[in-house]
C-alpha positions, 0 to 999 in steps of 0.5 A, spaced: 500 500 500 505 504 501 508 503 494 501 505 491 501 511 495 508 513 493 506 512 486 500 517 486 504 522 490 510 522 485 505 522 479 501 528 482 508 532 483 510 530 476 503 533 474 504 539 478 511 540 475 509 539 468 503 544 469 507 550 472 512 549 466 506 549 460 501 554 464 499 559 458 500 565 462 506 564 466 509 558 464 516 557 460 513 554 454 512 559 449 505 557 445 505 559 438 499 564 436 493 562 432 496 566 425 502 562 426 498 555 427 494 557 421 500 558 416 504 552 419 498 548 417 497 551 410 505 550 409 504 542 411 498 541 406 501 545 400 507 541 401 504 534 402 500 535 396 506 537 392 510 531 394 504 527 393 503 530 386 511 529 384 511 522 387 505 520 382 508 523 376 515 519 378 510 513 378 507 514 372 514 516 368 517 510 371 511 505 369 511 508 362 519 507 362 518 499 364 513 498 359 517 500 354 523 496 356 519 489 358 514 490 353 506 491 355 504 484 354 511 480 357 509 475 362 
C-alpha cells in the first residue's frame, strides 16, 4: 500500500511540475499564436500535396519507362 501511495504522490508532483512549466500565462513554454498555427498548417498541406503530386508523376514516368523496356504484354 505504501508503494501505491508513493506512486500517486510522485505522479501528482510530476503533474504539478509539468503544469507550472506549460501554464499559458506564466509558464516557460512559449505557445505559438493562432496566425502562426494557421500558416504552419497551410505550409504542411501545400507541401504534402506537392510531394504527393511529384511522387505520382515519378510513378507514372517510371511505369511508362518499364513498359517500354519489358514490353506491355511480357509475362
